[in-house]
C-alpha positions as CSV (number, residue, x, y, z in Angstrom):
1,M,-14.1,-21.9,13.9
2,K,-15.7,-18.5,14.6
3,L,-15.2,-17.2,18.2
4,C,-17.0,-14.2,19.5
5,R,-18.3,-12.5,22.7
6,I,-22.0,-11.8,23.1
7,G,-23.9,-9.7,25.6
8,E,-24.2,-6.2,27.0
9,L,-21.1,-4.2,27.7
10,G,-19.2,-5.7,30.6
11,K,-21.5,-8.8,30.6
12,E,-20.3,-10.6,27.4
13,K,-20.1,-14.3,27.2
14,P,-17.7,-16.3,25.1
15,A,-19.4,-18.0,22.2
16,I,-18.8,-20.0,19.1
17,I,-20.8,-19.6,15.9
18,D,-22.1,-22.9,14.6
19,V,-22.4,-23.9,10.9
20,D,-26.0,-22.9,10.9
21,G,-25.1,-19.4,12.1
22,S,-26.4,-19.9,15.7
23,Y,-24.4,-18.6,18.7
24,K,-23.5,-21.3,21.2
25,D,-22.6,-20.4,24.8
26,L,-19.0,-21.3,25.8
27,S,-19.1,-19.8,29.3
28,K,-19.1,-23.3,30.9
29,V,-16.1,-24.3,28.9
30,I,-13.9,-21.2,29.0
31,T,-14.3,-18.0,31.1
32,D,-13.8,-15.6,28.2
33,L,-11.8,-14.8,25.0
34,D,-8.9,-13.2,26.9
35,P,-5.2,-13.7,27.3
36,Q,-5.8,-16.7,29.6
37,N,-7.8,-18.5,27.1
38,L,-6.7,-17.3,23.6
39,N,-4.2,-20.1,23.0
40,F,-3.8,-23.2,21.0
41,E,-4.7,-25.5,23.9
42,T,-8.1,-23.8,24.1
43,I,-8.6,-24.4,20.4
44,E,-7.8,-28.1,20.8
45,K,-10.3,-28.3,23.7
46,L,-13.0,-26.6,21.6
47,N,-12.4,-28.9,18.6
48,K,-13.4,-31.8,20.8
49,I,-16.8,-30.3,21.9
50,N,-20.1,-31.3,20.4
51,L,-21.6,-28.0,19.6
52,K,-25.1,-29.4,19.7
53,D,-24.7,-29.8,23.5
54,L,-24.1,-26.1,24.1
55,P,-26.8,-23.6,25.0
56,V,-27.9,-21.2,22.3
57,I,-27.6,-17.4,22.8
58,S,-30.1,-15.2,21.1
59,S,-29.0,-13.8,17.8
60,N,-30.6,-10.5,18.8
61,S,-27.9,-10.0,21.5
62,R,-25.2,-7.4,21.2
63,I,-21.9,-8.6,19.8
64,G,-19.0,-7.5,21.8
65,A,-15.3,-7.0,21.0
66,C,-13.9,-10.4,20.0
67,V,-10.9,-10.1,22.4
68,K,-11.1,-9.0,26.0
69,N,-8.3,-7.2,27.8
70,P,-5.3,-7.9,25.5
71,S,-2.0,-6.8,27.0
72,K,-1.2,-5.1,23.7
73,F,-3.1,-3.6,20.8
74,L,-0.5,-2.8,18.1
75,G,-0.9,-1.2,14.8
76,I,1.2,-1.0,11.6
77,G,1.3,2.3,9.7
78,L,1.6,2.9,5.9
79,N,1.5,-0.9,5.1
80,F,-0.3,-0.5,1.8
81,K,1.7,1.1,-1.0
82,D,-1.3,3.0,-2.4
83,H,-2.0,4.5,1.1
84,A,1.6,5.6,1.5
85,L,1.5,7.2,-2.0
86,E,-1.8,9.0,-1.3
87,Q,-0.2,10.5,1.8
88,N,2.9,11.6,-0.3
89,L,5.1,9.6,2.0
90,P,8.0,7.2,1.1
91,I,7.3,3.5,1.0
92,P,8.5,2.2,4.4
93,K,11.6,0.0,4.4
94,E,10.7,-1.4,7.8
95,P,7.3,-1.8,9.5
96,I,6.1,1.3,11.3
97,I,4.7,0.2,14.7
98,F,2.4,2.2,16.9
99,S,0.1,1.4,19.8
100,K,-3.7,1.8,20.2
101,F,-4.6,2.1,23.8
102,T,-6.5,-1.0,24.9
103,S,-9.3,1.3,26.3
104,C,-10.2,2.2,22.8
105,I,-11.6,-1.3,22.1
106,V,-15.3,-1.7,21.4
107,G,-17.6,-4.1,19.6
108,P,-18.2,-4.4,15.9
109,N,-21.5,-2.5,15.9
110,D,-20.9,-0.1,18.8
111,D,-21.0,3.7,18.3
112,I,-17.8,5.5,17.3
113,E,-17.3,8.8,19.2
114,V,-15.7,11.9,17.5
115,P,-13.6,13.3,20.4
116,K,-14.1,16.8,21.8
117,N,-12.1,19.4,20.0
118,S,-11.7,17.0,17.0
119,N,-12.1,18.1,13.4
120,H,-10.0,15.4,11.8
121,T,-11.4,12.0,12.8
122,D,-10.8,9.5,9.9
123,W,-11.6,5.9,9.0
124,E,-9.5,2.9,8.1
125,V,-10.5,-0.7,7.4
126,E,-7.9,-3.3,8.4
127,I,-7.3,-7.0,8.9
128,G,-6.2,-7.9,12.4
129,F,-4.7,-11.0,14.0
130,V,-4.5,-12.4,17.5
131,I,-1.4,-14.2,18.9
132,G,-1.9,-17.7,20.3
133,K,1.4,-18.4,22.0
134,K,4.4,-16.5,23.4
135,A,6.5,-15.2,20.5
136,K,10.1,-13.8,21.0
137,Y,12.7,-13.6,18.2
138,V,10.6,-15.6,15.8
139,D,11.8,-16.4,12.3
140,V,9.6,-15.3,9.4
141,Q,9.2,-18.9,8.1
142,N,7.7,-20.0,11.5
143,A,5.8,-16.8,12.3
144,L,2.4,-18.0,11.3
145,D,2.6,-20.8,13.9
146,Y,2.1,-18.0,16.5
147,V,-1.1,-16.6,15.0
148,L,-4.4,-18.0,16.4
149,G,-6.8,-16.2,14.0
150,F,-7.9,-13.2,12.1
151,F,-10.6,-10.5,12.5
152,L,-11.9,-7.2,11.2
153,V,-10.7,-3.9,12.6
154,T,-11.7,-0.3,12.2
155,D,-8.5,1.7,13.0
156,V,-10.2,5.1,13.7
157,S,-7.6,7.9,13.6
158,E,-7.6,11.5,14.7
159,R,-5.1,13.0,12.2
160,E,-4.5,16.3,14.0
161,F,-3.6,14.5,17.2
162,Q,-1.7,11.8,15.3
163,K,0.5,14.1,13.2
164,N,0.6,17.6,14.6
165,K,0.6,17.3,18.4
166,G,4.0,15.8,19.0
167,L,6.1,13.1,17.5
168,T,4.1,10.0,18.3
169,W,1.1,8.6,16.5
170,D,-0.4,6.9,19.6
171,K,-2.4,9.9,20.9
172,G,-4.4,10.1,17.6
173,K,-5.0,6.3,17.5
174,G,-6.2,5.5,21.0
175,F,-9.3,7.7,21.8
176,D,-12.2,5.9,23.4
177,T,-14.1,3.8,20.7
178,F,-11.3,4.1,18.2
179,G,-10.7,0.3,18.1
180,P,-13.8,-1.7,17.0
181,I,-12.8,-5.3,16.6
182,G,-14.8,-8.3,15.4
183,P,-17.5,-9.5,14.9
184,Y,-15.6,-12.7,15.5
185,I,-12.1,-14.3,15.4
186,L,-11.8,-16.7,12.5
187,T,-9.2,-19.3,13.4
188,K,-6.2,-19.6,11.2
189,D,-7.1,-23.0,9.8
190,E,-10.2,-21.5,8.1
191,V,-8.3,-18.6,6.4
192,K,-5.8,-20.2,4.1
193,D,-6.2,-17.2,1.7
194,Y,-5.5,-14.5,4.3
195,K,-3.1,-12.9,1.7
196,N,-5.9,-12.4,-0.8
197,L,-8.9,-11.1,1.0
198,N,-11.0,-8.2,-0.4
199,M,-11.6,-5.2,1.9
200,F,-14.1,-2.3,1.8
201,L,-15.4,0.7,3.8
202,D,-18.5,2.8,3.1
203,V,-19.5,6.1,4.7
204,N,-23.2,6.9,4.4
205,G,-23.5,4.3,1.6
206,E,-20.6,5.8,-0.4
207,R,-17.7,3.5,-1.1
208,M,-14.5,5.1,0.3
209,Q,-12.0,2.3,0.5
210,T,-11.5,-0.8,-1.7
211,G,-8.5,-3.0,-1.3
212,N,-7.1,-6.5,-0.9
213,T,-4.7,-7.9,1.7
214,K,-2.4,-9.0,-1.1
215,E,-1.4,-5.3,-1.4
216,M,0.3,-5.2,2.0
217,I,3.9,-4.2,1.9
218,F,4.8,-6.4,4.9
219,N,2.8,-9.6,5.2
220,I,1.6,-11.0,8.4
221,E,4.5,-13.4,8.8
222,Q,6.9,-10.6,8.4
223,L,5.0,-8.4,10.9
224,V,4.9,-11.1,13.6
225,S,8.6,-11.8,13.2
226,Y,9.6,-8.2,13.2
227,M,7.5,-7.3,16.2
228,S,8.8,-10.3,18.1
229,H,12.3,-8.9,17.7
230,C,11.1,-5.6,19.3
231,M,9.0,-7.0,22.1
232,T,7.6,-10.3,23.4
233,L,4.2,-11.1,22.0
234,Y,1.8,-12.9,24.4
235,P,-1.4,-14.9,23.8
236,G,-4.3,-12.5,23.3
237,D,-2.1,-9.7,22.0
238,I,-3.7,-8.2,18.9
239,C,-2.5,-6.2,15.9
240,C,-4.1,-4.3,13.0
241,T,-2.0,-4.3,9.9
242,G,-2.6,-1.3,7.7
243,T,-5.2,0.2,5.4
244,P,-5.6,0.7,1.6
245,N,-6.1,4.1,0.1
246,G,-9.3,6.1,0.4
247,V,-9.0,7.7,3.8
248,G,-10.7,11.0,4.3
249,E,-7.6,13.0,5.0
250,N,-6.4,12.6,1.4
251,M,-9.6,13.4,-0.4
252,K,-9.9,16.7,-2.3
253,P,-11.2,18.5,-0.3
254,P,-10.5,16.3,2.8
255,R,-13.5,14.7,4.5
256,F,-13.6,13.8,8.1
257,L,-16.2,12.3,10.5
258,K,-18.3,15.0,12.1
259,G,-21.0,12.9,13.7
260,G,-24.2,11.5,12.3
261,E,-22.5,9.3,9.7
262,E,-22.9,5.5,9.3
263,L,-19.9,3.4,8.6
264,I,-20.1,-0.1,7.1
265,L,-17.0,-2.1,6.4
266,G,-15.9,-5.6,5.8
267,I,-13.3,-8.1,4.8
268,D,-13.9,-11.5,3.0
269,K,-14.6,-14.3,5.5
270,L,-14.2,-11.9,8.5
271,G,-17.7,-10.4,8.5
272,K,-18.8,-6.8,8.6
273,Q,-19.1,-3.9,11.0
274,K,-21.7,-1.2,11.2
275,H,-21.2,1.9,13.3
276,K,-23.1,5.1,14.0
277,V,-20.8,8.1,14.5
278,L,-21.5,10.4,17.4
279,K,-20.0,13.8,18.1
280,L,-19.1,14.5,21.7
281,D,-20.1,18.0,22.9
């Protein structure tokens, strides 16, 4: 099933996308797509609903972030070999984990803001996943049992703040609007080929990134297991898993977002995002 949130900022309703593409209001069934509801018990409940009985939400409504208020928004760095190579960095022997501040989360078509004093804001298309039950010290072979579904992420990154203003990546990854997610969560049962999904990102109609999830160094099962040995993962926690090559930082000459650009990106089965880039004065 495809689960999303629809409505103006702060007034989103949980919704499910029917087979005909219509948006059905779930607000009388669950309060939101948040840590209290993003679990396998909710999925079982929704599977028993007759979607024809649910109210329709206008397709002209704004689509919000597909997860509300996760306790954690984790990221994985350098998880595509070609991206590590384009950065002239060694292939990681263990996953590189960073955090994106949850205040960076926005919807799949909301504006992306280039921060004040930024000249190095960059783009990254990534596949994300959301946890559906508490995970602690999980084995790799059982790790997918803890994943509720997958979604599209733009991991916007300010490279100067990420790499040259201290020893942590977090400050370059968590600016406001740096975490567009959605347009929807596609539940795990509908993404059997999550290890072989094509990815792309365009800037002003020019193809910048082309990749496939099969190129990931550490697959999703390995990431869930590894992270669960570093911290407890809870329902509603989200993670973006790395990007293919083609980021602006490594172009010759480098290209960064200045404001006024249009980003369009997508992953097979997980939909598309479209963003206008704004420069803060």
